[in-house]
C-alpha positions in Angstrom: -18.1 -21.5 20.4 -15.5 -21.9 23.0 -11.9 -22.8 22.9 -12.5 -25.5 25.6 -14.9 -27.3 23.3 -12.2 -28.0 20.7 -9.0 -28.2 22.7 -6.9 -26.3 25.2 -3.6 -25.7 23.4 -3.1 -22.0 22.8 -0.2 -19.8 21.7 0.1 -16.1 21.0 0.4 -15.0 17.4 0.8 -11.2 17.0 -0.5 -9.5 13.9 2.8 -7.8 13.4 6.1 -7.8 15.4 8.3 -4.9 14.3 10.9 -5.5 17.0 11.9 -8.8 15.5 13.0 -7.2 12.2 14.9 -4.5 14.1 16.8 -7.0 16.3 17.8 -9.0 13.2 19.6 -5.9 11.7 20.1 -3.8 14.8 23.9 -3.3 14.3 23.4 -2.0 10.8 20.6 0.3 11.8 22.6 1.8 14.7 25.7 2.2 12.6 23.7 4.1 10.0 22.1 6.3 12.7 25.6 7.1 14.0 26.9 7.8 10.5 24.0 10.2 9.6 24.2 11.8 13.1 27.9 12.5 12.7 27.5 14.3 9.5 24.9 16.7 11.0 23.0 16.6 7.6 19.5 15.7 8.9 17.2 17.3 6.3 17.6 16.2 2.7 21.3 15.9 1.9 23.4 13.0 0.6 21.7 10.2 2.5 18.3 11.1 1.0 19.8 11.5 -2.5 21.5 8.1 -2.1 18.2 6.4 -1.2 16.3 8.2 -4.0 18.8 6.9 -6.6 18.8 3.4 -5.1 15.0 3.2 -4.9 14.6 4.5 -8.5 17.0 1.7 -9.7 15.1 -0.8 -7.7 11.7 0.2 -9.3 13.2 0.5 -12.8 12.5 4.2 -13.2 14.6 7.3 -13.7 13.6 9.3 -10.7 12.5 8.9 -7.0 11.6 11.7 -4.7 11.6 11.1 -0.9 8.7 12.8 1.0 7.3 12.9 4.5 4.7 10.1 4.1 2.8 8.0 1.6 -0.2 10.2 1.6 1.9 13.2 0.6 3.5 11.0 -2.1 0.0 10.7 -3.7 -1.1 14.3 -3.0 2.0 15.9 -4.4 1.8 13.6 -7.5 -1.7 14.9 -8.2 -0.7 18.5 -7.6 2.3 18.2 -9.9 0.0 16.9 -12.6 -2.2 19.9 -12.3 -5.2 18.3 -10.7 -7.5 20.9 -9.3 -11.0 22.1 -8.4 -12.7 21.5 -11.8 -11.4 17.9 -12.1 -12.4 14.4 -11.2 -10.0 11.6 -10.2 -11.1 8.0 -10.3 -10.1 5.5 -7.6 -11.5 2.5 -5.7 -13.7 2.5 -2.7 -11.9 -0.3 -0.8 -8.7 1.5 0.2 -7.4 3.4 3.2 -8.9 6.8 3.6 -5.8 8.5 2.4 -6.4 7.4 -1.2 -9.6 9.5 -1.2 -8.6 12.5 0.9 -5.5 13.3 -1.2 -7.9 13.8 -4.2 -10.3 15.9 -2.1 -7.4 18.0 -0.8 -6.5 19.1 -4.3 -10.0 20.4 -4.7 -10.9 17.7 -7.2 -13.9 15.3 -6.8 -13.1 11.7 -5.9 -15.0 9.3 -8.2 -15.2 5.7 -7.3 -15.0 2.6 -9.4 -15.9 -0.9 -8.1 -13.3 -3.6 -7.9 -13.0 -7.2 -9.1 -12.5 -10.5 -7.2 -8.8 -9.6 -6.9 -9.8 -6.5 -4.8 -8.3 -4.2 -7.4 -9.8 -1.7 -9.8 -12.1 -3.4 -12.4 -11.1 -2.1 -15.8 -14.5 -2.9 -17.3 -16.2 -0.6 -14.7 -13.5 2.0 -15.1 -14.6 2.8 -18.6 -18.1 3.8 -17.3 -16.6 6.0 -14.6 -14.7 8.3 -17.0 -16.2 11.7 -17.9 -15.0 14.8 -19.6 -13.9 16.0 -16.2 -11.6 13.0 -15.5 -8.1 14.3 -15.0 -6.4 11.2 -13.5 -6.9 7.6 -12.5 -5.6 6.4 -9.2 -5.6 2.5 -9.1 -4.5 0.9 -5.8 -2.3 -2.1 -5.6 -4.2 -3.5 -2.7 -2.5 -6.0 -0.4 0.7 -5.8 -2.5 -0.9 -7.2 -5.7 -0.5 -4.9 -8.7 -3.8 -3.9 -10.4 -4.4 -4.9 -14.0 -2.2 -2.0 -15.3 -2.1 -3.1 -18.9 -5.9 -2.7 -19.2 -6.0 0.4 -17.0 -3.2 2.2 -19.0 -5.0 1.3 -22.3 -8.2 2.9 -21.1 -6.4 5.9 -19.7 -4.5 6.4 -22.9 -7.7 6.3 -25.0 -9.2 8.9 -22.6 -6.1 11.0 -22.5 -5.8 11.0 -18.7 -2.8 10.4 -16.4 -2.4 7.3 -14.2 -1.0 7.7 -10.7 -0.3 4.4 -9.0 -1.2 4.0 -5.3 1.7 1.6 -4.7 1.8 2.2 -0.9 1.4 -1.5 -0.2 3.2 -2.9 -3.1 6.9 -2.2 -2.9 8.7 -4.9 -4.8 5.6 -6.4 -6.4 5.7 -7.3 -10.1 3.2 -7.5 -13.0 4.3 -8.9 -16.3 7.9 -8.5 -15.4 7.6 -4.8 -14.4 7.9 -3.4 -10.9 5.1 -1.6 -9.1 5.7 2.1 -9.5 7.0 1.9 -13.0 3.6 2.0 -14.9 1.9 5.3 -14.4 3.0 8.9 -14.9 4.1 8.6 -11.3 3.5 6.5 -8.2 3.3 7.0 -4.5 4.8 4.6 -2.0 4.6 4.5 1.8 7.4 3.7 4.2 5.1 3.5 7.2 6.1 0.9 9.8 3.4 -1.5 8.7 4.7 -1.7 5.1 7.1 -4.3 3.7 9.9 -1.6 3.4 9.5 0.7 6.4 11.3 3.3 8.4 11.0 4.2 12.1 8.1 6.5 11.6 6.4 8.0 8.6 8.0 8.3 5.2 7.1 8.1 1.5 8.5 8.0 -2.0 7.3 9.1 -5.4 8.6 7.4 -8.6 8.4 8.8 -12.1 10.1 8.5 -15.5 9.4 12.1 -16.3 12.4 14.4 -15.6 10.3 17.6 -15.8 7.7 16.2 -13.4 10.5 15.0 -11.1 11.9 18.5 -10.9 8.4 19.9 -10.1 7.9 17.4 -7.4 11.3 18.2 -5.8 10.1 21.8 -5.5 6.6 20.8 -4.3 8.0 18.9 -1.4 10.3 21.7 -0.3 8.0 24.7 0.0 8.0 25.4 -3.7 11.6 26.7 -3.5 13.5 27.1 -6.7 16.6 27.8 -4.7 17.3 28.9 -1.1 16.0 32.4 -1.8 13.4 32.1 -4.6 10.0 30.5 -4.2 8.5 29.5 -7.6 5.1 28.5 -6.2 3.5 27.8 -2.8 4.5 24.2 -2.0 4.4 22.2 1.2 7.0 20.9 3.7 7.1 17.2 3.1 10.7 15.9 3.1 12.0 12.4 3.9 14.3 12.8 6.9 17.9 11.8 6.4 17.8 9.3 9.3 14.8 7.6 7.8 16.5 7.5 4.4 19.5 5.9 6.0 17.3 3.2 7.6 15.6 2.6 4.2 19.0 2.3 2.5 19.9 -0.5 4.9 16.6 -2.3 4.6 16.3 -2.0 0.8 19.1 -4.6 0.5 17.0 -7.0 2.4 13.6 -6.3 0.8 13.7 -9.0 -1.9 14.5 -11.6 0.6 11.7 -10.5 2.9 9.3 -10.4 0.0 10.2 -14.0 -0.9 9.5 -14.9 2.7 6.1 -13.1 2.5 5.2 -15.1 -0.6 6.3 -18.4 1.0 4.2 -17.8 4.1 1.2 -16.7 2.0 1.5 -20.0 0.0 1.6 -21.9 3.2 -1.6 -20.2 4.3 -3.3 -20.9 1.0 -2.4 -24.6 1.0 -3.9 -25.0 4.4 -7.0 -22.9 4.0 -8.2 -23.0 0.3 -10.8 -25.6 1.0 -12.5 -23.8 3.9 -12.3 -20.0 3.2 -11.7 -17.8 0.1 -8.0 -17.2 -0.2 -6.0 -14.9 -2.4 -5.1 -16.2 -5.9 -2.5 -15.0 -8.4 -2.0 -15.3 -12.1 1.2 -16.5 -13.8 2.1 -13.0 -14.8 1.8 -11.7 -11.2 4.2 -11.6 -8.3 2.4 -10.0 -5.3 4.3 -9.2 -2.1 1.4 -9.9 0.3 1.6 -6.7 2.4 -1.6 -8.2 3.8 -2.9 -11.8 3.5 -6.7 -11.4 3.4 -9.1 -14.3 3.5 -12.9 -14.0 3.1 -15.6 -15.7 5.2 -19.3 -15.0 5.5 -19.0 -15.2 9.3 -15.9 -12.9 9.5 -16.7 -11.2 12.8 -17.4 -14.5 14.6 -14.2 -16.1 13.1 -12.2 -13.0 14.2 -13.6 -13.4 17.8 -12.8 -17.1 17.8 -9.2 -16.5 16.7 -8.7 -13.8 19.3 -9.9 -16.2 21.9 -7.1 -18.5 20.8 -4.4 -15.9 21.0 -4.4 -14.9 17.3 -4.5 -11.2 16.4 -6.2 -10.3 13.2 -7.3 -7.1 11.5 -10.0 -5.9 9.1 -8.6 -3.7 6.3 -11.0 -2.0 5.6 -14.5 -2.4 7.1 -16.2 0.7 5.8 -15.8 1.5 2.1 -14.7 5.0 1.2 -18.0 6.0 -0.4 -19.8 5.2 2.8 -17.5 7.2 5.1 -19.1 10.2 6.7 -16.5 12.4 5.0 -17.8 11.3 1.6 -21.5 12.1 2.3 -21.4 15.1 0.0 -20.3 13.0 -3.0 -23.8 11.5 -3.5 -23.0 7.8 -3.1 -25.1 5.3 -1.2 -25.0 1.7 -0.1 -25.3 -0.6 -3.0 -23.4 1.6 -5.5 -20.3 -0.7 -5.4 -21.6 -4.1 -4.5 -18.3 -6.0 -4.9 -16.3 -3.8 -2.7 -19.2 -3.7 -0.2 -19.5 -7.5 -0.1 -15.7 -7.8 0.4 -15.7 -5.3 3.2 -18.1 -7.5 5.2 -16.1 -10.7 4.7 -12.4 -9.9 4.6 -10.0 -10.7 7.4 -6.3 -10.1 7.5 -4.2 -12.8 9.1 -0.8 -12.3 10.7 1.9 -12.1 8.1 5.4 -10.7 8.4 8.8 -12.0 7.3 9.9 -13.0 10.8 6.8 -15.1 11.5 7.7 -18.7 12.1 6.2 -21.6 9.9 4.7 -23.2 13.0 2.9 -20.0 13.8 1.3 -20.1 10.4 0.4 -23.7 11.0 -1.3 -22.8 14.3 -3.4 -20.1 12.6 -4.4 -22.5 9.8 -5.3 -25.1 12.5 -7.6 -22.6 14.3 -9.2 -21.2 11.2 -10.0 -24.7 10.1 -11.2 -25.6 13.5 -13.8 -22.7 13.4 -14.9 -23.5 9.8 -15.3 -27.2 10.4 -17.3 -26.8 13.6 -19.2 -23.6 12.7 
C-alpha cells in the first residue's frame, strides 16, 4: 500500500511535542526555577511540601509524598505495607514493566490477572487469582481510565488484602465522582515527561489517607531516617527534587484544562474512527483522562507502517505482555494464559494525543486511518 495510490498530501504529526507545552507557560516555569534557585533549598524543603499539600487536596486525600519517580512510588508503597518474600501481589500483564518489577524487587511473587475489554483488571478473574499468600492487589489505571475500583475493593476487602493503585497514567481521572489515587490504601503516580502532569525529568508521588502509613513513607523515601541523626530502618534515597516540585506546582493549576482538552481530542478521534477500528469507550460514571488514545486493529503493524509513511508517529504500548517477558520466565507462565491481554497486545496502537495538538492534526490522522481501513 503506498501513499501515492491514495493521494499525495502529507503533513507531520508527532506522537508527542513537549516543547509546545513548555513554550505556552515558559515565563512561569522560568520564574519558578529562579525562585527555587534563589532559596538554595534544592532537596525536599518548602517547595516540595507545598506541592505535596496541593496534590493531596487535588486527589481528595490527606497525604501526598513526593518521590524520585513513579516506579519508586509503587515500590515504596508495597514496602511500607510490609510486602516481602513470602507474599504474592496480583497485578495485570498489560502494563509497563515497572508494575511487575516493583513487586519482584520487594521479594514478593508477581501474580497476573487478565484484563477486560477496557484493558483494566477483570474483577471476575481477580477472585480466582487470590490465594492465602496474597498480600496486595495492584490494579493499573491504563491509558488514564480508572479500573473498576468498586468491585476490586469489594473483593480485596473480603480477602483482607490491601489495594495499591498504579495511577501513573491517570492523574485527574475520575470514577464515580472520586479521583484516581483516592481508592486504595495508597497509590503511585508518575511525573515522567510523557504523563499528563509532568516535570522536566523523573518524578513521582504517593497518595494515602493513612497518617501512619504516610509517616512511614516519608522515612522510606529518605534513607529510613527518623531525624538527621537516627535511622529507624534501611530505606532508599528517592526524593522529589525541589525544582521539579516547583514545576509541578505551576502545572497543576493547568491540569484540569489540559485534561478537558485530552478528552475533547479523544472524542474527536472516536467520532471519526468508531466505524472502522475499535476505539475506547467509557461509561457514564467514568471520566478518563486519555494519557494514551489506543485503537485496536487486526492489521496493527501494517496500519502503523502506513501511518508512518504519511508522517504520523504512533506507538505500541505495550507489545509484549509482562508474563511473556524474559524477566518473568521463572514465574511459570506461558503464552495463552491471559488471552485477552495477549490479543490486545497484538492489535493496540496509540495515536498522537496531547493537549497542544491541533484539531486539524486529529482530522488528518483520522483521514489516514480511514484511508488504510477502507482500502486494506
